[in-house]
Structures are given as structure tokens and as C-alpha cells.
Steps between C-alpha positions, in 0.01 A plus 500: 500500500345795683588839353550823689170620354321206661666580832388860465143377467524243779677719757348842429292645782154654446659844513790413267543709187728472198635766266740490202798728557846500335466143376381358831157391609514659843297367790382772736243595762337837543322648800375844597422800285608855435739696285811387692657167404716312748689227312652218706812314379597184689844346535665209321362144528173630648174633352237766548395300808787674676262798535190306612499636857534868404313534171149555638605768755693684226195482276306714746695804378575432132484255210740219586643250253732212578638290213711189452836618369666314207606142590260499797143399584242466225667746263609340172860396439579572133820346368719627217473330164797318355752751369335795674772745608270788590485672840385275782155579639633379836773762542462763771468771235225309318317438825515871576342575163240232568399680820461828312292327231285329761418833667373631166315178417316528831379844401734719710770750420705445818517271801646477846731199472542278805780252432627223725852355463570463125157655445652808661789480257259499206292782655816707530602411144158613376534833685844562352402412144140624494462760780192645331315177587585503870331715767694354791714206616482270799809279491468205739833330567590580141810342343722786384844442648500118499333194353298536180609859430871420517512151355669435167626178348847534342479507120685169439276319751193662349602380154549145631161505673333615179672226302399236755167657594294176527746346747529814712122544493451152646771555760362835611148362514617212717684730739209744537260213562723359774580833670173691453338449841817566697579816303152651535483427871819702548312806376302488824644610835272264694470208263216340695274782373521360149259207476586187305181552299594851389854393412364207295270737309788733416710209375213352297423834335867562421562161340235512228543430131851549361607673823858372496554610139352843571711538812810415299410777256470743794830378641678547166358853473616601848782751510650765727257793496730771643209671670706674767638791287153564355315545826593868528289575191186360661251774584195314629340459842668187635458287810755228580377221726712227660433212731715539811636147463522466121770249408463529122537878475662624817337806666825690446441477125152650532639776720758572233230506233289747695797732535586475130155613380428867560219549751443128555354380829598182685277268702635201695247231590591319819468123542501442124728364232514542123124496440341730762178531299452127552655450841362810675230645271342734758840650588577532129176688433567730794853570373386610154176674606633855531699484177203364306266760645726782384571348161139416421391848610757657265342308213154630586599870529 
């Protein structure tokens, strides 16, 4: 049977790179140069390909790295050993620490974090836990007041799922497989812009190796993050971006987020849904241009 390692070899692109960080073999791509690092964090069920249309233009001004987050793409999917009761590497807190460790492993002290959807949640978590590692934040339709950041399975249900993990893993895998295409298409305002080929690549790269077991570990580690009361402590340059027609994270939530973070700016991208960097890449680049120019300049002074 093919292993994830064999898939990593078969599916890696010529510019693919791998690095060991926090127990994961992370798949990433790197473009550009300079002392400023722009680190791109994609959303759930996707991969670093979510940034394909904007990575090269961003690399004209800085070093740009996009990586496959845990449970996604060509990044490894480590599973706990029998009897292991240690902290989950898939929790939001652990993923925030992973981002901080990755910045250091890449040879930088700080980074501008650009996070989409749950990638925005993790970028925000990193900034709250390790502000010394973050130069600035661009939060793109970030989940803060709904979805991933507010989900929590009741303790009795969680205990039952852990006791019957193999059965729930199969059930969840079956459901994701059946609903994947429909769910991802809803992230787009104009669904015809998402080609069948691109969607098939996202699904293929998500469902590699023990993907369903790894996703179950992430699901079991998901809990309410209570980010809202902590936002007032954030003291970093921040830009909040929303697609005008986002159905997954409503624009009102992004407006609320921008108001909650001192000094944060808000950009609304017209004619776009949950993934404006994919659906309207030129408009996305224009929306973040001024913020990036100021933030990168502040690093160089």
C-alpha cells in the first residue's frame, strides 16, 4: 500500500521543499528574497495551492513562504501512539506554536502572517501567544466569532467518540468524501470560476495517507478558543480582509473583528466569496498593497 511518504515523492513539484518542525514534516514553497518574511496560512481542507495566484507578486517585495498546514497537502500526518495522552499537535494552540517554530526554522525572527479562514484563526492565535514572532497580521475572512474558533464537542460526546474512534473515523471520512466538492464550491461567490481540475487537485492532496485518522485527531482537539476577550491585548499592525459575498464567515464578522483590534484596517473585496486570494487575486493584491508596503518598510527602518 502506498504510504504518505511515497505520495510526497510522487506529487511534489520541482519547487517543493520539506522541513521538520514540531513533529511534522512540513511541505512548503519559498519565493523571493530579503529580510522580511511573509508567511501564508491557507484554510481547512485546502493546501498551499490556495496562494498560487498571489505568491509570485508578493515575492517581488519580500521572502514569501506558503506551507501545507497539518492534515492538509503533502505535510505529514503523525498519529498518536496507543496510550498517548499528551497534548495534541493538531490543537489550535499547538498549531500556533508550530508557526512560531517554523519562522525560526526558516531563519527569521518575525514574519508578516497572512491567514485565510482557519489559517487566519491560527495566525491570530500565533500573534496572541507569541507576539514577538509576528511583525503584522493580514486576516482574510478569519474564523473568530463562528465555525472553527467557537466549535466544541460536549464532554460526554467527546468521550464516546474517543471510545469508538475507529467507527467515527470511518463515518467522518465517508461524509467528507461525499460532501467535499459541494462544500469547497460554496467558498466561491461565482462557483464557475473554480475549475473541476483545481477542485480535484485540492481533494486529492487532502485525502492522502491516513488523512481521515489525522482529521479525527484534529476534530477531537478542537475547542472553543474564546478569542474575542483577548483581542484588546493585540498590539500589532493588522489588516482584516473580507470577500463581499462570503457565506462561510459573514462580512459583518470581519467588520466586528476590525473594530475589536486597535488600529486595524478593513478591506472589502467586491465580487468575491470566502477565498478572495483565489477568486479575485488581482483585487486581493491591490487590497493588501498599502498595508504591506507600510509594514515591510517598518521592518527595514
